[in-house]
N, C-alpha and C positions, 0 to 999 in steps of 0.2 A: 076636507083639509087638503091643500095642495102639497106638492113635493117640497117646495121651498120652505113651507112651514114645518114639515116633518124633518127637514134636514137640520133645523136648529141653527144656532149661532156658533160658528166655530171659533170666534174670538171670545173665549170664556174668561179672559182676564188673567190674573196671576195664577200660575200653576206651581205651587210650592213643591210638587213632586218632580219637577224637572231637575235632574241630578247633574250639576255642573262640576262636582268634585269627584273625579273618577280615578285619579291615580292613587296608589297605595298610601303615599304619605298623607294626602288629603283625607283619605278614609280614616287613617290612624288618628289624625287630629280630631275628626268628627266624633269618633268613638270615645276618645279621651274626654272631650268636653261633655258629651252626653252622660258618661259614667259619673263624672264629677258633679254635674248638675243634679243627676238623679240621687246621688248620695246626699247632697246638700238638702234637697227637698224632703227626703225621708226624715231628716232631723229637724227641719225648719217649718214643717207644714202648719204648726200651730201659730207661727208668727206671720204666715204668708199674707193674711188679710191686713194685719196691722202694717206690715211692710209696704203694701200697695198704697195704703192711706198716707203713710209718712212720705213716700216718694212722690206722691201726687203734688207736693208743694214745689217741686223742682221741675222746671220746664223740660229740660232734656230727659230727665228720668221719666216724666209723664209720656214723652214721645216713645221712649224705649219700652215702657210698660205697655202702651197701646199696641205697639208692634208685636210684642210678645203675645199679648192676648189675641191679636188678630191671627197670628200664626197658629195659635192653639185652636181657635174657633174655626178657622178656614181650612188649615192644612190637615187637621186630624180627621176631616171628613173623607174617609176612604171612598173609593169608587165602587159603584154597583157593577155587577158582571152578569151578562146574559150570554149563553151559548145556544145557538140553534144548529142542531146536528141532523143532517139528512142521511138517508140510507141508499147506498149504491150509486151515488151521483158522481159521474165522471167529469173530467175537465177537458180532455183532449177531443172528445166527440161532440162538443157543443153543449155540455150539460148545463152551463150557466146561461145559455142563449135565451131561453124563455123567461128567465127571472130578471126582467127589466127593472122592477122596483128594487129588488135586492141589490143589484149592481149600482143603482143610483143612490139608494139610501144608506148603504154600508160601504160599498167599494169607492164610490166617488166622494163620499163624505169621510173617507178614511183611507185604508190601505188595501191594496190587492196584491196577493202573493202569486208569483208566477212559477215558483218551484216548491210547491208543497206536496209532500209524499207521505203515504202510509208505509209502515214497515211490515205489514201483513195484509194482503188484499182479500180478506173475507171478514164477515161481520163480527163474530164473537171474539176471535183473537184480537182484531183491530180495536174493538171497543174496550177490551181489557187493557190494551196498551194506552189508549186515550185516557182511561180512568186512572191508571197507575203511573204512567210515565216510564214504563219499562218495556223492553223487548219481549217477544213471545217466549224465548227460552228462559226468561226470568219469572214470568207470571204463570207459565205452565198451561195456559189455555191455547191449545195448538190447532184446533179446528172447531167446527160448529156442532160437533157431537158431544153428548154428555161424557162419553168415554174420553173424549179429547179435552175435557176440562170446562166445557161451556156451561156456565151457571151451576157448577159442581159444588159439592160440599167443601172440597179443598179450596176452591176459589173463595167461597164465602168465609172460610176460616182464616186464610192467610193473606189474600190479596184485597178483598173488599175493604177491610179496615185501612188499607193503604191508598184507597181512592182519594182523589183530590178534594172531595167534599168534606172529608173528615177534618183535616187541619183548617180548612176555610170555615167550617161550622164552629170549630173550637175557638177560632179567632174572633167570634162574635157575629159572624154573618148569619142571617136567616137564609137557609138553603131550601131549594125546591127543585124537584125533578119530575117531568112528565114525559112519558114516551118510552122508547126502547133503551134498555141498558145492555144486557147480553142476551137478546132474544126473549126477554121478559118485558111485559108492558106494564108500566108502573106510573102511579101518581102519588107523590108524597112530599111532606114538608122536609124530609131528610132524604138524601140520596143514598144513604148507607142503611138499607132496610130490607134486603132480600131475605127470604126464608125458604128458598128451595121450591116454591110452587112453580107449576109448569107455565110455559108461555102460551102462545096461541094454539088452539086445537087444530086449526086449519089455516094455512096461509091464504087460501081462497077467500077467506072472510076478513082479510087483513085491513082493508080500507073502509068497509061499510058496516060490518056487524062483527063485534068482537067482545072478548072478555078481557078487561084489564086485570092482570094477575093480582094487583093490589092497588087500592085507592086508600092511602093512609093505613095500609095493613089489612084491608078488607077487599076481597074480590068483588067486582061489580060488572054487571052485564050492560052492554049498550046495543040497542037494536036499531038498525037503519040510520045510524049516525055516522058521518064521515069522520074517521079517526083523527085526521089532522086537525079538524075543527074542534073535536073534543079536547085534544091536547091544548089547543089555543085557548079555549074557554077556561080551562083550569089555570092556564098561565095568566090570563087577564084577571081572574079572581084573586090569584096570589098577588099580582101587582097592586090591585086595589087595596088589598089588606095591608100593604106597606105604606099607604098614603100618609098616615099620621104617625109614623114611627121614625125614630132617629137611627134605627139600626140599618146597616147596609145589607143588601141581599145578593144572593147568587142563585140564578135560575138557569136550568137547562131544559130546552124543549127539543126532544128527539123524535122527529117525524117518521112515519112509515115510507114516505115518498123518497126516492122513486123506485122502491123495491117491487118485485113481482108480487101480485099479479097485475100491477100497473093499472089499477082501476081509478079512472079520473072522477073527480067530483061531477055530478050530473050537469051542472051549468057549463062545464068545460068539455063535455064529451064530443062536441063537434069542432073543436079547435084543431088547427094544424092539419087539416085534411089533405093538404098538398105536400106536406113535409115527408121526405124520404130519408132512410137511414144514410148516414154519412159514409160515403164510399171512399175511404182512405186507401192509399196505395197497398196496404196490407189486408184490404177487405176481400174476403172470400177468394183468397189466392189458391191456385191449383197445386203449387209446389210447396209442401211443408216438410220436405225431407230433411231440412237442416234444423228442424225443431224436435223437441223431446216427444216421446212416443204418443202421449195423449193427444197432441195436436195432429199426429199422423193418422189417427183413427179415420176410417172412411165414414161417410163420403167426403172427399176433398176434390174439388170444391163442393159446397152445398148445392143441391139441385135448384134450378130456376124457380120451382114452385114454392120454395121457402123464402124467396126474397120479399114477396108481399107481406109475409108474416113478420120478417125482420123490420120492415117499414112500420108495421102496426105496433110492434114492441117499442120502437124508437119514438114514434109520435105520442104513444100513450104515456111513456115515461115523462115526456115534456108536459103533458096535460096534468099529471099529478103534481108537478112542480109549480104549476100556476097557483094552486091552493097554498103551497108553502110561501110563494111570493106574496100572496095576500096576508099570510100570517106575519111575515116580516113587516109589512106596511102597518098592520094593525098594532103590533107590539110597539113599534117606534112612535106611532101616533099616541098610544097610551102613555109612553114615557114622556112625550112632549106635553101632554095634558097635565101630567103630574109634576111637571117642572123639573124633571131629573134626567132629561135626555143627554145633556152635555156632561153629566156626572156618571155616565154609565158606559162601560165597555160592552160592545156587542160583537160577538165572534160568530161567523157563519162558516161552516165547513161540512165535510162528509166523512163517513167511516172508511170509505175506499172508493175506487172507481168502478168501471164496468166496460165490457166489450159487447158489441152487437155485430157479429159477422167477421170480426178481425181474425185473421189466420184460419178462416173457415170454421170457426167456432160459432155456434148459434147465438147464445147470449148468457152471460154470467160474469164471474170475476175469478179469483183464485190463481191467476197467472202473473208472472213477474214482469209484465209488459206495461208500457206507458199508459195505456187506456185503463188498466186496473189499479195502478199504484199512484198516479197523479190525481190530486183532488183540488177542488176549489177551496180557497181560504180568503175571506174578507174580514177586516176588523176596523171598527171605528171606536172612538172614545177619547178620554182626556189626553191632551198633549199629542194626539195623532193628527198630523196635517192632512188636508184634503188631497184627493187624487194622488196619493202616494203609491208608488210602485216598488215592491220589495222583491228583489231578484235572488237574494240569498236563500239557499236551500233550508227548508224547515221540515220537521217530521211529525208524525202523529204522536210520538213519544215526547215531543217538545211541548205539547199543549198543556199537560198537567203542570210542569214547572212554570210555564208562562202565566197560567191562571193564578198560581200561588203568588207569583211576583206582583200581579195585578192587585192581589189582596194584601200586599205588603208583607209577604211571608218568604222565608228562605226555602227553596226546594230541598227536600231531604237528600242525603248523600246516596241513597240507594237508587234514585231515579237515573235512568240511562239517558234521558233527554236533557236539553238545556233550554232555558227561557229565551225567547226571541223578542221580548218586550222592547229591548233596546233598539232593535231594528225599526221600531215604530216611533219611539219617542226621543231618540238621540241621533241627531243628524251627523254626528262625528264618527259613527260606526264605519269601519273600513270597508271599502268596496272590493278590495282584492281578496276575495274569500275562496276557500276550498272546503269541501266537506266529503268525508268518506263514511258511508253508513251501510247498514244491513237491511236486506229484505228477506224474510224467511216464512216458510209455511210447511206444515206437516199434513200430507194428504189424508183424505177421509174415505172409508169404505162403508157403505150402508146398504145391505141387501134389499131392504124394503123400499129403497129409492130407485131400484132398477126395474123398469117396466117389464112385466112378464112377456109382453109381445116382442121384446127386443131379443135377438139371437145372441145373448151374452151369458157368461157364466153366472150361476146363481150362488155366489159366495160373497164374502165381505171385502172383496178387493176393489170394487167399483162403486161409484155413487152418482146420483143425479143423471141417470140415463133414461131419457124419455122418448117415446115413439114420436111425439109431435116435433121433436128436435132431431129426427132421423137417427135416434138411438146413439147419438154422439155424446159420450159421457162428459160431464163437467168436472168430475173429480175422480181420483183413485188413490189408494193408499200410497202408491209410489209416485204420486204427484207431490213429492216432497223435495224441497230445495232450500238452499241458502244462496244469496247473491250479495256481492259487494258492489256498491255504486260509488263511483268517484266523480264528483261534480265540482267544477270550478268555471271561471269565465272562459278558460281556454280548453277545458277538457270535460267530456261527458261520456263516461264508459261504465258498462255494467258487465260483470262476470258472474255466471250462475253455475252452481254445481247441483245436479239432480241426483237423488239417492234412489236409483232404480237399477235394474239388471245391467244396464248399459253404462252406468256412471256417467250419464250424458252431461256434456257441458255446452253452455251457450254464452257468447260474448258479443257485445255490440258497441260500436262507436256511434253514439247518438248525435254527435256533431255532424257527421257525414251521412248517417243512416238513421234518421229520426223515427222511422217506422219499423226498425229492427227486422229487416229483411235479410241481411247478410251476416250469418253467424261466423264470427272470426275465431272461434275457440281453437280450431285446428291449425290456425296460421299465426298465432301469437308466438313471439320469440320467448326463449327460456326465461329471461329476466322478468318479462311481464307476467308470465304464468307464475313464476315464483313469488312475485310481489302480491299478486291477487290471491293466490292460494294461502299464503302465510297471513295476509290481512284477514281473509275470510275465516281462517282458523282462530285468529284472535277474537274477532267479533262474535263468533258463535258462542263463546263462553264469557264474553265481557260482562261487566256489571258496574253500574255507576260511572265514575269518571273514566274508567278504563275503556268505556264505549266511545269516548270522544277521540276518534282517530283523525289526526290532521284536521281538527275542527276549525271552522272559520273563526275569525276574531269576534268574540262576543263581549259586549259591555256588561260587566257583572256589577249590578247596583246593590248587591248584597241585601236584598229585601225590598227593593223597589221604592216606589213613590212614598209609601207610608213611612218607611224607615227613615228616609231623608227628611220628611216633614217633622218627625219627632226630633231628629238631630238639630234641625234649624231652631225649633222652638226651645229645646233644652239648652242649646248653646247660648242663645240670646238671653234667656232667663238667667242662666248661670252667671254670665258676665254682669248682668244687672244686679243680681244678688251680691256678687263678690265686691262690686264697687261700693255698695252701700251697707255692707254687713256691719262694719264697725260703728255705724250711726244708729243701730237699733238700741233702744234704751235697755231692754232686758232680754237679750237673746236666749233662746232655748239652749241649755247645756249640750243637747244633742247636736246643735248646729256647730258649736265650738269643737266638739269631738270630731265632727266630720272634717273640719279643716285642720285640726291639730294632727290627726292621724293621716 
């Protein structure tokens, strides 16, 4: 099957979910009509069939009835939703470059976001934010350790029931999850199913031999199978099971790529042999004195004999993504064969970014810099035009409310994020946007991750210090910070406060300094410092709508396409019933009561 067949037909006809009534008064009228219609139908359902038969003798009533039934049958078909979530995939260092099929089949057939950020640049906290739609300080998973809340009993008791899958499943969707949740590898018909079992015994076996913590509740061993393909196989099996059902589905495929150990599928092991690590202006710089202490650890710069290792890391990350690219193509082909491609939202993104040599750090994440916090985000689906470029800033905490709106649901008040579905489906969204948001992390110290061959303290203050990486630690307990990012068309500024012995601050104007080389923290005037510190103080404790600081204009459809579809149908039906009510021979007393009261 060629790409043109996979891309499907973007002229999918009438989309009743396109909300053209956005002002408050229009919304009030819609709700009023819907409520009256619903009240009437409760009392009149026994006469409904007889009503249709009687009205069929009138030409105009027949037309109105047909339109009502058409809206009912067509518009009430909610969209399916698929999320494909990668691990550690950057945007700024060319992380999307090898994924040609994904860019073509999702990005060009839908929307590409240029300003998508995570609010915490490490796996477990970021995935917690993605699942719940709230900042780190509200879900309590602060780093990748169990003591830091990762896959903890507290998470399972308080936050897991708040994951986006719960209301979507309750709304009638069939839900399915395969892959990584919070460092647990799962396959299940419901995404809300953790029981505290461990994750992978060894990251070295991540790609080729592993134990899935649960397959529908039961641990299962896989030997010499490539995990990305195992996840795909389960996904295809699930899609096939939905072939003859009328229920909408919601599926997440969370791949291991392109996380360490960067093991490519055998058929791709020889690809990109000439590719070298991207040598950005901040790559392996010798002067890191303006950065917080973890970046000042020696050696700075990294010695020359490490550069080939960085090249190898970089190209192997690309190789692992080729299998994900195949996954995307196969899933879209399956949807096309099932005849549901144009009725399905497909979201492609990552849990956070990555650095490879930037600021003389070997490779990892956990830092508040562009390489670590910017992620790819591509979406195609109903009412999304092709080749759409979205420049408005969106966050990882926005994904959950966006998915809920795709499912026709209102995001709960506790979510710190906001839906960005309107950026995709409403051409009238204002372009003069500004957004202020939080990036936060609580550093981790794990003695057993510090190589004994490294001349470092044997305590719990450091983490991820490996001889192969010149003993340059990736994390520490006081690698703890909060940052406020202010982003508009005219301004792009980040201010960070580190909670270490130095109370170190970093500030960058990314409009003029996109590689964050010039720390402006000591040169900011008093008014600027006051604004950023007060805003940071507010964001650190915000919750729900209080987290929306100078947010860009968002179109709030109050429940999305499905809610609007219901309103259209109920409104038309109500008018039709009202016009003909008095002509019913023996109306149900309940109908009269509905109108009299």
